[in-house]
C-alpha positions in Angstrom: -12.1 6.5 1.1 -11.0 8.6 4.0 -9.0 5.6 5.3 -7.3 5.3 1.9 -6.2 8.9 2.0 -4.8 8.5 5.6 -2.8 5.6 4.4 -1.4 7.6 1.5 -0.5 10.4 3.9 1.3 8.0 6.2 3.3 6.6 3.2 4.2 10.1 2.1 5.2 11.0 5.7 7.6 8.0 5.7 9.0 9.0 2.2 7.4 6.2 0.3 7.9 6.5 -3.5 5.6 6.2 -6.5 2.4 5.8 -4.4 -0.7 4.7 -6.3 -4.3 4.4 -5.0 -6.1 2.0 -7.4 -9.9 1.4 -7.3 -10.6 -2.3 -8.2 -14.2 -2.5 -7.0 -16.2 -4.6 -9.4 -13.0 -6.2 -10.7 -12.3 -8.5 -7.7 -14.5 -9.6 -4.9 -11.8 -9.7 -2.1 -11.1 -5.9 -1.8 -12.1 -2.5 -3.1 -8.7 -0.7 -3.3 -5.0 -1.4 -3.7 -2.5 1.1 -2.5 1.0 0.4 -4.0 4.2 2.0 -2.8 7.9 1.5 -3.3 10.5 1.6 -0.6 14.3 2.2 -1.1 15.4 -0.3 1.5 14.3 -3.2 3.7 14.5 -0.9 6.6 12.2 1.6 4.9 9.7 -1.2 4.1 9.3 -1.8 7.8 9.0 1.9 8.6 6.3 2.3 5.9 4.3 -0.7 7.3 4.7 0.5 10.9 3.8 4.1 9.9 0.6 3.0 8.1 -0.5 0.8 11.0 0.2 3.5 13.6 -1.5 6.4 11.7 -4.7 4.4 10.9 -4.9 3.1 14.5 -4.7 6.7 15.9 -6.9 8.5 13.3 -9.5 5.8 12.5 -9.1 3.2 15.3 -8.5 0.6 12.6 -6.0 -2.3 12.9 -4.2 -3.4 9.8 -2.6 -6.9 9.6 0.9 -6.9 8.3 1.9 -9.8 6.1 5.5 -10.5 5.0 8.9 -9.3 6.2 11.2 -6.6 5.0 13.7 -9.2 3.9 11.2 -10.6 1.4 11.0 -7.3 -0.4 7.2 -7.3 -0.4 5.0 -6.5 2.6 1.2 -6.2 2.7 -0.9 -4.3 5.2 -4.4 -5.7 5.0 -7.5 -3.7 6.0 -10.0 -5.9 4.2 -11.5 -3.4 1.9 -8.0 -1.8 1.3 -4.8 -3.7 0.7 -1.5 -1.9 0.9 1.4 -3.4 -1.1 4.8 -2.2 -0.1 7.6 -3.3 -2.5 11.3 -2.8 -3.0 11.9 -1.4 -6.5 13.0 -4.7 -8.0 10.0 -6.8 -6.9 7.6 -4.0 -7.9 9.1 -4.0 -11.4 8.9 -7.8 -11.4 5.3 -8.2 -10.4 3.9 -5.1 -12.0 0.7 -5.1 -10.1 -0.4 -1.8 -11.8 -0.3 -3.6 -15.1 -2.0 -6.8 -13.8 -4.9 -4.8 -12.4 -4.9 -2.3 -15.3 -8.7 -2.5 -15.5 -8.8 -0.6 -12.2 -9.0 3.1 -12.0 -6.0 5.1 -10.7 -7.5 7.5 -8.2 -4.3 9.0 -7.0 -0.6 8.9 -7.9 2.2 10.5 -5.9 5.6 10.3 -7.5 
């Protein structure tokens, strides 16, 4: 859980918007938490992903795996038990992960 809060802090530091920490333990078998965040530009998507990877490496000696590119509008940073979804606003609205996983418990929301 400490790692999840570090990730949220990193996203806030980089000015990520509408950040949600979602507990999905017991709902899926492949992870425990989703963190979902919106970026205002492709450049910001990259900065958010890099910021998360850097902060978790420095504070927890954890290495996240980045999947996707800023041009796609959706990037993932995978830590196994935590998956960070970084979206541009249009794709976040289109995929609506919060609604798809609405059985999960919202532990934190930063708007």
